[in-house]
C-alpha positions as CSV (number, residue, x, y, z in Angstrom):
1,M,-19.5,-7.2,-10.0
2,R,-16.5,-5.7,-8.5
3,R,-14.0,-7.8,-6.8
4,S,-12.4,-7.0,-3.6
5,L,-8.8,-6.1,-3.4
6,F,-6.6,-8.0,-1.1
7,V,-3.6,-6.4,0.3
8,S,-1.0,-8.9,1.4
9,I,1.5,-7.2,3.6
10,S,4.5,-9.2,4.9
11,C,4.5,-8.8,8.7
12,C,2.7,-10.0,11.7
13,L,0.2,-7.1,11.8
14,A,-2.1,-6.5,8.8
15,I,-0.9,-3.1,7.9
16,A,2.6,-2.9,9.6
17,S,3.9,-4.0,6.2
18,V,7.6,-4.5,6.1
19,A,8.3,-1.3,8.0
20,Q,11.9,-0.7,9.0
21,Q,14.0,2.3,9.8
22,D,15.5,4.0,6.7
23,D,18.8,5.6,6.5
24,E,17.2,8.9,6.1
25,G,15.4,8.6,9.5
26,G,11.9,7.5,8.2
27,V,10.1,4.2,8.0
28,A,10.4,2.1,4.7
29,V,7.1,0.5,3.9
30,S,6.6,-2.2,1.2
31,G,4.2,-5.0,0.3
32,H,2.2,-6.9,-2.1
33,I,-1.2,-6.2,-3.8
34,R,-2.9,-9.4,-4.8
35,D,-6.4,-10.6,-6.0
36,Q,-7.8,-12.5,-3.2
37,L,-9.9,-14.9,-5.2
38,A,-7.5,-15.8,-8.1
39,D,-4.4,-15.2,-5.9
40,T,-2.6,-13.3,-8.5
41,A,-0.7,-10.0,-8.5
42,I,-2.6,-6.9,-9.4
43,A,0.1,-5.1,-11.6
44,D,-2.0,-1.9,-12.2
45,A,-2.8,-1.2,-8.7
46,S,-1.8,2.2,-7.1
47,V,-1.1,3.2,-3.5
48,I,-2.0,6.8,-2.8
49,V,-0.4,8.2,0.5
50,Y,-2.3,10.9,2.2
51,A,-0.9,13.1,4.9
52,E,-4.4,14.5,5.4
53,P,-5.9,16.3,3.8
54,W,-3.5,16.3,1.0
55,I,-2.0,13.7,-1.3
56,R,1.8,13.3,-0.4
57,D,2.8,10.6,-3.0
58,T,1.3,8.0,-5.5
59,V,3.1,4.7,-6.0
60,T,2.2,2.2,-8.7
61,A,2.8,-1.6,-8.1
62,D,5.1,-3.3,-10.4
63,S,4.3,-6.4,-12.5
64,A,4.6,-8.6,-9.3
65,G,2.1,-6.3,-7.5
66,E,5.0,-5.0,-5.2
67,Y,5.2,-1.5,-4.0
68,A,7.7,0.3,-1.7
69,F,8.2,4.0,-0.3
70,V,9.6,5.8,2.8
71,L,7.3,7.8,5.2
72,P,8.6,10.3,7.8
73,Y,8.2,9.8,11.6
74,D,5.5,11.6,13.5
75,V,2.9,12.0,10.9
76,Q,-0.4,10.1,10.6
77,F,-0.9,8.7,7.0
78,T,-3.7,7.1,5.1
79,L,-2.9,4.6,2.5
80,E,-5.3,4.0,-0.3
81,F,-5.0,0.9,-2.3
82,G,-7.0,0.7,-5.6
83,A,-7.1,-0.5,-9.2
84,P,-9.3,-0.2,-12.1
85,G,-12.6,-2.0,-11.7
86,R,-11.8,-3.1,-8.0
87,V,-13.0,-1.9,-4.7
88,T,-10.7,0.7,-3.1
89,K,-9.3,0.1,0.5
90,R,-8.1,2.6,2.8
91,V,-5.9,2.0,6.0
92,V,-4.7,4.7,8.5
93,I,-1.2,4.3,10.0
């Protein structure tokens, strides 16, 4: 049975993440990927950033399940959170 992937993002809105203006004029996005049932970090998780229809970037979570990247303004992105043996989740920002 596949276990669902719980994306814990540190902000008041579920997918606003910790989003703040970067020095380069973009938005810095960071967060944690955790197993919802076991409440543990998923170290092998990946975040794929799509600027439809292409993949713009792929980020792998570290051993604490943390990830971070910078996105430019004025573009709609889809973030895909996944890990081997887990259900993949997609969020549009």
